[in-house]
Phi, psi and omega in degrees: 000136171287142176244152178272137178239145182266144178302152182277176186298146173273162178293329179247111181296138177260113176194144182285119185268342176281122181294138188304330181276359185281143181295343175276343186304322183285358192227337188234144172240134174229115191223105180307340180268011179231125175050038186062017188085006178299133180297126176240163178292137183313128170071019179225178172239033174262114185292135177314312174319321182305316183300308183293325173295317175303306181296321171295335176275356182092007176275153184273170175299321178297326178295317174302307188293327176293323177289339184220073185302339181277353174268122183285138173314317177301323176293310174317300178301317180292319177302314181297315184294320176294320182290319175298318175298320177295321177291318182295311188291329178291323184281333176289337177276001178295000000 
């Protein structure tokens, strides 16, 4: 009789590091088994850093979205709003 075996442990464990109740959870995923744990837009392999790199280089949000069609506009806008809120909250704590 054949037995089913489970795959052995991988070098990078697949697990989500953002808590489900985090304001980031609907938009961002951090998983050490994907892209070395870089924060990515949810359900994609597009690092969030790429959005900031595009904008920092003078590209528009539309240009970023054209280059990464699997990133939803509402997710990119939400990440920008959360980043803005975090920055302003951090500055108000000075």
